[in-house]
N, C-alpha and C positions, 0 to 999 in steps of 0.2 A: 925526695928536690923540693917540692916548697915551700920549705921549711926551707930552703939554700937559697929557692928565690927572692925569700923577702928578704934575707939578709945583706942578698945582695944590694936590693932596693935602697934597703935604709940605710947600707953604707952608700949607696951610690948619694943619695940623700943629702946625707951630713957629709961627705966633701967637698959636693959643688954647691952647700948652705943651701939649698931645697927645700920644699915640702911634703912628702914623700905625697900626701896624696897627688899632688900636683904631677911628678911623675909615672905613678901609678895610670892619673890619665891619659897621655905621653906617651906611655906603651900601650895603654888601650888603642889610640889614634893610629900609634903607627900599627897595628895587628891587622887592621881595619882597612891599614893602607895594603899591607902586602895580602889581604884575600880579592882585597880589587882592580889587585895587582895582579896574580896567580889565576883570577878567574873570570874576570871581565866585570865584576861588579859588586857592589856593594853598600847597595840598595837599599837590601832587607840588612843588614848584619850589625849586629851586637857582640860583643866584648864587653865581657867581664870578666875583674881580679879581684878577687875575696881577698880587702883587708889581714884578713885572721889570716885562713889558713894556705893561702898564694894557690889557688885553681885556681885557672883560668879557662875562662869558660865560656864558646866561640856559637853566639847563633846565626844560622840561616835560615831565612824565615821565605 
């Protein structure tokens, strides 16, 4: 699935004419917002999307 996720990101970036890195940063920010909405805080949350493998990591400290 992670490979499909990266392909989808690349397709969207090409279609919309934006940089892949910009899109990944927006997705990371959106995941932090979703975490905040569901858990009431995003004070110490970090989301990382590996640009090579597509693995999404969420850290809550």
